[in-house]
N, C-alpha and C positions, 0 to 999 in steps of 0.2 A: 250099135252105138247111137246114143241119143243125140239130138241136136243141142247146140250151145244153149238155146232158149229153154228147152225142156230140162236140161241138166241144172241150170240155174234155178228154175222154179222148184224143182224137186229138193235142191239143196236148201233153199230158203224155207220150205215147209218143214224140213228136219230141224233147222235152227230155231223155229218157233217153240219146239219142245224143250229147249235148253236155255235160250237167251231171254231173259226177263224183259229186255227192251222191246221184244216182239210180242208181248202179251196182247196187244190190240189186234193181232192177226189170228188168234186162236179161233178155230172153226171156219176160217176163210178157205174156200176150195183152192186147190193148187192152180187151177186154170186162171183164177182171178187174183192170186196172192200178190204178184208183183205190182199190179195196178193199185190195189188197196194199200199196199205198203208205202208206195211213193206218194200216195195222196194223203195218208194219215200221219206219216212220220217225216219230220223235217231233217235236214242235214245236221250233223253234229260235229263237235270237236271234243277233245278230252275234258275240257271244262264242264261239259254236260254230264260226265261220269265221276269227276274228281271227288265230289263230296261222298258218294256212296262207296267208292273204292277206298278212299282214305279213312272212312269210318271203319271199314273192315280191317285195314292195316293197324289202326290204333287199338282195336279190340284184340287183335292178334299179339301185339306187342305187350298188352297188358295181361295176356294170358287168360282172357275171359272167353272160354271156348263157346259158351252159349251165345254171347254177344257177337262173337266172330261168325258163327254159323248163321245167325239171324241176318247180319250185315251182308254176308256173301250171297244169301238167298234173295237179296234184292237185285242182284246182278245176274247170277246164273242159278239154275236149278240143281246142278250137280256140284260136287265138292271141289274146292280148290287145292291143288297139290303144291303149286309154287305161286309166287307173285313176282312177275317179271318187270324190271324197270328198263326204260329206254336209255340211250347213250347220253342224252342231254346235249346233243350237238347244237340244236337250235333253241335251247332254253333249258329250264329245270326238268329233271328226269320226271317221266310219267310212269304210273304203275298200271299194269294190266294183269288180270288173273290168268293163270294157266290151269285149266280145270280138267276133269277126267275125260271129257269128250275130246278136247284138244290133244290130251296125251295119247289117245288112241290114233289120232291122225298123225302125230309126230312119230309114233312107233313105225307106222308104215313108211314114212319118209326116210327114217334112218335105215330101214331095211333096203328100200329101193336105191337109196344114194350109193350104197357100196358097189352097185353095178355100173355106176357112172364115172367112177374115179379109179385111179391107180390103187391097187391093194394097199391096205394100211401098213402091211409089213414092209412096203417099199416106199412109204411116204414119211417124210420128216415134217411133222406137224408142229408149228411154233406158236399156235394160239394159246394164250395164257389166261387161266381163270382168274377172276378177281374175288374180292371179298363177298360173302353172302351173309345174310342176317338170318339166323334160325329163330323163328318165333316160337314162344312157349306152347302154341297150339298145334305144333307139328308141321308147320309150313315154313319153307325157306323163301327169302326175298333177295333178289339180286338180278344181275344181268342174265339174259337168256342162256348163253353158253356156260356161264359160271354155274348157274343152277343145275344144268344138265351134268356138268362135270363133277360137281360136288355130290350130286345124287348118285352118279355112277360110282364114285369112290366109296360112298357110304354103303352102297348095296353090294359092292364087290363085282359088279358087271362092268368091267372097264374096257371090254373089247372094242366098243364103238369108238372110244377116244384114245386107245393105245395105238401108237405108230411105232417107228424105229425107236423113239424115245418113249419109255413107259409113262403112263398117266401120272404116276407118283412124282416124276420130275416137274410136272406142271405146278405142283403145290410146294415147290422148294422155297419160294420167296417171291420177291418182286420180279417184274418182267425181265429185267436184265440178268438176273440170276438164272431164270428159266432159259433165256437165250443161250447163256454160257453152257448150261448142261446139255441142252439139245444140240448145239453145234458140235460139242465134243463127240456125242454119239454119232452125229452125221458124218463127221470127218473120219472117225474110226471105221465107218461103213460106207465110205464115199462111192464105191462102185454100185452099192444097192439102193442109192437114193434115186428113185425115178420121179418123185414128186415132192415139191416143197409147198406147204400149205399154211395159210393163216386166215383169220376171218376177213381182214381187209388189206388191200394193197398198201395202204399207208403203214400198217403195222409190220407188214413183211419187209418194207423198205427200212424201217427202223432196226429190224432184226439183222438185215444184211449189212447196214452201216455198223452195227455193233461187231459183227464178225470181222469186217475189214479194219476196224480200229484196233481190235484186240487179238488178231491172229497170232501175234508173237506170244501172247500169254497162252493161248491154246497149244501152240507149238511146244512151249516149255513144259506144259503139263503132260502132253503126250509123250515127250522124250522121257521125262522122269517117271511117268506112270502114276502120278498123284496130283491132286488139286493143290494150288498154293494155299497155304494155311489161312490167310486172311479171307480168301474166297470161301473156304470151308465154313468159316464162322457165319457167312451170310446165309447159309442154308438153314432153314428153320427146323427140318426134321432129321433126327438121327438115322431113321430108316433110309432116307434119301442119301444121306452122307455115306452110309455103308454101301448102298447100291452103286453110287458113282465110283467109289473106291474099287469095287469089284469090277466095274466096267473098264476102268483104266488098268487095274492091276492084272486082269485075266488076259489082256492083249500081249501076245508074245513080243519080245524086244524086236525081233525082225519085222514084225507087222507094224509096230510103232515107228520104226525107222522108215519103212515104206510110206506110211501115212505122212510123216513129217516131210519127206522128200517130195511127195506129190503136192503137199500144201505149199511149200516154197515155190515150186515151179508154177503152180496155178496163180499164185499171188504175183509173181514176177512175170508171168506170161511167156516163159521160155519155151520156144518150140511148139506153142499151142495156139497160135493165132493172136498172142498178146504182144504188146509193144513195150515191155519192160516196166512194170509197176503201175499201169493204168487200170482204172476201174472197169473199162469196157470188157465185157465177156468173162469177168472173173468168177462169177457164180457158175457159169457153164463150164469153165475149166476146172473148178473145184469138184463139180459133180458131172462128169463126162457123160453119164447115161441118163441124164435128166430128160424127161419126156413131157412133163406137165407142171404148170404152176397153178395152184388152186386158191383163189381169193376173190372177194368182191371187188370189182374194178370199175364199176359204173358210178354215175353221179359225181359226188365230190371226190371219189377215189380215182377218177380218170386222170387227175394231174400227176399221179404216181406212176402211171403206166409207162411213159417214155423213160423214166429213171430205171425202172425194173427191166425194161426191154434192153437198155444199154448194158446192164450187168449180165444179160443173157446172150448178147450178140457176139458170136465168134465167126469170122469170115470163113465161108466154105462149109459151115454146118447148118443143118436145117433149123428153122426157127422153132423155139420152144413155145408151144401155145399156152396162153393164159386163159383159164376158164373160171368163170364165176359159178359156184356150185348150185346157186338157186336164187330166186328172188323172193324176199320176204322181209319181215321185221318183227319187232316185239309184238305188234298187233296181229300178225298172222302170216301164213305162208301163201305165196301167190302163184309162183310158176317156176318151171325148170328150163334150162337150156336143152335143146333136143338133139344137138350134134354130139353123138356118143364118141368119146375118145377111143382111139385104136387100142389103147392099153386097158380098157375096161375089162372087168371080169365078164365071163359068158353071161349074156342077157337071159333073164328068166323067161318062162313060157308066156304065151299070150294070156293064159288064165291068171297066172301070177301078176302079170302087168295090169290086167283089168281090175284086180283086186286093189291096186293103188289108185287107178283112175281108168275109166272106160275109154278114155281118149289116148292112153298110152300105147296100146298095141299098134294101131295104124301109124302113130307118129314115130315109134321106135323101129317099125318095119321100113320106114322111109326116112332115116335120119338126115338124109341130104335133100329132103323135100324143099327146104328153104335155106340154101346155103347163104350165110351172112358173113362175108369176109371181113368187113370193116366194123360192124356193130355187134356188140355183145347183147344178144337178144334172148328173151324168155318166152316160152309158150304159157299163157295164163290158163290155169286149169279150172274149168267150169264146175267140176263136181268134187273138188278136194276139201277146201275149208271155207272159202269166202264167196259170198254173193257180191258181185262187182257192179258198180255204177261208175260213170266217167263224166266229169265236167269238161265240156269242150273248152280248150284254150283258144280264144279267138285269134290271138296273134302271139308271137313269141315274147311279148311283154308281160303276159300273165293271163289268168282265167278271165272269163267274161265278166264276172261279178266284180272284178277290180278295175274295170274300165269306166266306171260311172263318173259323172261330173261331181266336183266338190259340193257338198251340201245336200246332194241327192240321197234319199233314203235307200239304204242297201236292200237289194232284192236277192232272194235265194236263187242261186243259179240253177238252170235246168240241167238234168243229167240225161245221158244216153245209156243204153244197156249194151251188154257184151256183143250181141248180135248186130248192133247198129254202128259199130266202130268202122272207121274209114282209114284205109292205108295212108300213111304220111302225115296224119293229123296228130296234134298234141292234145293230151287230156290230163286232168288232175284226177288221181285215183281215189275212189270212195269205196269203203268196204263195210260189210256186215258179216259178223262171224259167230262162232259158238260161244264166245267168251264174254258176251255181254254188251258189245257196241253195235250200233245200228246206224247205217248211212253215215259213217264215220270218215271225215276228211283227214287222211293221214298225212297229206302234204307232198306226196311224190308227184312229180310231173313226168309223164311217160310219152313216148312216141310210138305209134303203131307202125312197125316197119313192114309187116306183111300179115295178110289173112291167109292161113294155110288152105290147101286145096280141100274141096268138099270130102274127099275120101280120107282126109286127116281130121275131119270134124269141123272144118272152118274155124279153127281155134286161132285167136289173134296172137301174134308174136310182138312183143314190145321191147323197147330199150328204155332205161331209166335216164332221163335228161337232167333232173335235178330236183331240188326241193322248193316248194312254193314259198316257204319262209326264208329262203336263202337268196332273195333278190335284193340288190342294192336299190335304194329309193331315196332321192333327195327331195323331189317335188312330186311328180307322179310318173316319172319315166319308167320305173320298174325294170331295172336291168337284171334279167334272170341269171341264174347260176351258170347255166351252160354257156351263155354269152361271156361271162367273166372268165370262165375256164378256157374257152377257145381263144379269147382275145389275148390273155396272158401268154399262152403257149405260142400263138402266132407271133406275137411281138418278140418274145425271147428268141425264137427261132431265126427271125429276120436279122437281129443284131448280134446273135451269138452269145447272149447272156447266159452265164452258168447257173441256171435256175435249179434250186433244190426244192423250195417250198414257198407258199405264198398264202396270203389271205387279205381281206379288205374290210373296211368299215366306212360308215358315213360320218363325216365330221361336221358338226353343226354347233355354232355358238353365237351369242348376241353380237350383232354389229359386223359379222363376217359372213360372206357368202358361203353356203354349204359346198362341200366337195367330197369326192371319194378319196380315201386314204388307203393305199396299198402297202403291204409290208412283204418284202421278199428276203429269203435266206439263200446265200450262194451254195451251189452244189460243192461239197467237199471233194477234194482230190487227193490221191495218195502220193507219197514220195516226198523227198526232201524239199522243203520250202514251198510245197504245192498249195497248202492251206493259205499261206500269206499271199501267194501269187493269185489264188482264186479270188480272194477278197479284193485285191488290187484291181483285177480285171473287172470284177463286179462294180466297183466304185467308178472305174473309167467309163463303163457302159450304162450307168444308171440314168443319166439324162436321156440317152438315145432310147432306152427302154421305156422311160416315161412318155416320151413323145410318140413312139410307135404304139404304146398301149392306149393312149388317148385316142389316136386315130382309129385303132381297131374297134374301140368301144363305140365311137361315133358312127362308124360304118354299120355296126350291128343294131343300133338303137337311135332312130331318128329324133325322138323327143330330146334325148340327152345331147345330141349334136346341136339341136336348136338352142337348148338351154346354155350350152357353151358359147355358141356364136353370139348370142344376145346377152351374155354375161348375167344370166339368171343364177348360174352356179359358177364357182371357180374351177379352174383346171385342177385335175387330180394331182395328188402328191404321192410320191413313191419313196419309201424308206427302206434302206438296206439294214437288216438287223444282224446281230452277231451270230456266229455259229452256235447251234444248240438251242436257239430260241423256241422253235416249234416242239422240240422234245421237252423243254421246260414247261411249255403250255400244257402238254399232255400230262406230265407228272403232277402239276399243281391241280389240274382239273379232276384227275382221278383221285388225288388225295382229299379233295374237298367235297366228294360226292360218292354216290353208289356206282358211278361209271366204272367200268373195268377196262384194263389195258386192251384186251382183245376186242372189246366192243367200242372203243373210242374211235370216233371219226373226226379227223381234223377238219373243221368247218371252213368253207370258202368265205363266208361272211361272218365276221366276229362282232358281237355286241355286249357280251357279258364282261363284268368288271374284272374277273380273274385273268382272263386272256389278254384283255386290253392293257392291264397293268404290266404284264410280262412284256408285251410288245413295246410299250412306252419306255420301259427301262432298258431295252435292248437295241435301241436305234443307234446305228453308227453314223449314217449320213442320209440326207434327204434331198431328193430332186424335186423341184417345184417348176411348173410351167411358167413361161414368161407371161405376166398379166396383160390383159387388154387395158386400154385407157379407162374404161368404165369400171374396172375391178382392181385398180392399183391400190386403192385404200384398203380393200378387203384383203389383198395379198400381204400388204404391209402389216396389217393386224395379225394375220396368220403367222408371218414371220417372227412376230414378237411372242409367239408361243401360245396364243389363244386358240388352241385346237383341242376339241373334245376327244379324249381317248389317246392323245399323243402330244401332251404339253411339252415334253422334254425333247424336242427335235434338236438334232445336232448338225452343225455344218451344212446348211442348205446348199444344194448344187443347182444353179439356175440354168 
């Protein structure tokens, strides 16, 4: 097994052969390649590649194969198979090529991944493909998962994406239609569902909410053995319509009655650890043999974990583990969790493991080498796809390059290498890959939770803290995303606020002190009158939540605390929005972009016009902190509605 240092140098040398951004390194010996690379190549962002990639996209859309090929050869030396777009969580979607070299890497990952999870035949996968654009030059453009699923459907090789619900159901229509069909299949096979999966925890939460809101519809369809006619009309494909008719019609009447009886008892909680119609534990009761939840739950997705855990908690039963399948993004694949679930298929031989990564055999032989009970951590792979660098984050307020004084010329931050990482420290991730980017700042902030033992390759294990572009910033306090997440959860827990979802923005306008504006949606509850009661409870606790949240943020960020005490910024505002606001944001964002349902990540910090407009139009009531003497004028102006992004505030609560 090589050292991390040697593996990274070897990988970078291979990338030179494919990545046109690395042409300056041609002929440089492997022993000196890293030093030459860092000296000759500056750090980059997507803007450094935008013109070349968009030139290729334009040529592809025009059907000019010659111009398309010429444009792609300015980025990579091998052909492009797809063009993947990012989710657009922190801004406009970006395009990255998926080339032949990367396809070979992903093929290995798909093969290996099946050993890490519950078999697909016992998994109910709810990830929904979105629209893709087929360019006349034979390349598809869209979200990562969407491109893979569309390509699998076109080729007939659907086994990778087929679960209890066939892949064809994923193409039935919009995401709510897909949830409808998948839950029907899941309920008809409730004993066989060992794993629920979706791309992100937020999406899985939406799918569960749909199930709990529409279970009576599912009950009716299972009893009758046929879909309701208006629901059939929403399904785009005649093939899918026929397939779901067979799925329902082929179930014996006695089986359908058994399923309906189970469904009612699970929802009502009768004799199964429930308390009569409460959400807690309902998913576990519905699927009693559930062993695993698979979804990305780090970073901005962490806020959904307590909500999902509540749906899974049944007193007296073992906790259902939630596992993130891996760490990566549109730009590349970075790492794997190494704690193998008990229900995984038989692990491959050491030779097979080494074909994926030379670091896999010792790590998988000691899957408990670094037990991490509280943190969802990934082992970064030195020999898989990316050459890694790391910008040290000097404090939890942000990377070192963001801490300079006003007016000072920005300096490029120094990076450290994989073998130089220190446990407990925070870093911004920088990658170089086979797909045309070099020293690329992708924006992820990670924490090194452990360096594995030497016999496991001294590989670093990291957890994703948040996004560098997801920091709130009024002056220069730079409140990072993970502080916002933890502060909201702590404050809601202290006052018992029924938190469903939340986000924040900075509000700045002429003549008014800037302030943070948080928007919260109350967690919905089932049962007669429960939704109204939930909103009533949320309104009554809104001022308490605002005060506790302000205090929590001040404890986490001393500059912000100073700005509040000296009235350089106004106290934060907290608005309760009506039920369904965050789902509406999702729908409108997806409709207006190439973002797909399964790829959508609800941002912690919102700045784009589409989402802000939805929030502004959905406010029910707003809590404002009592102003200090020096900020009364600013508070009065704000109360008159001069608030960027939230002009139509209603019924302030002081």
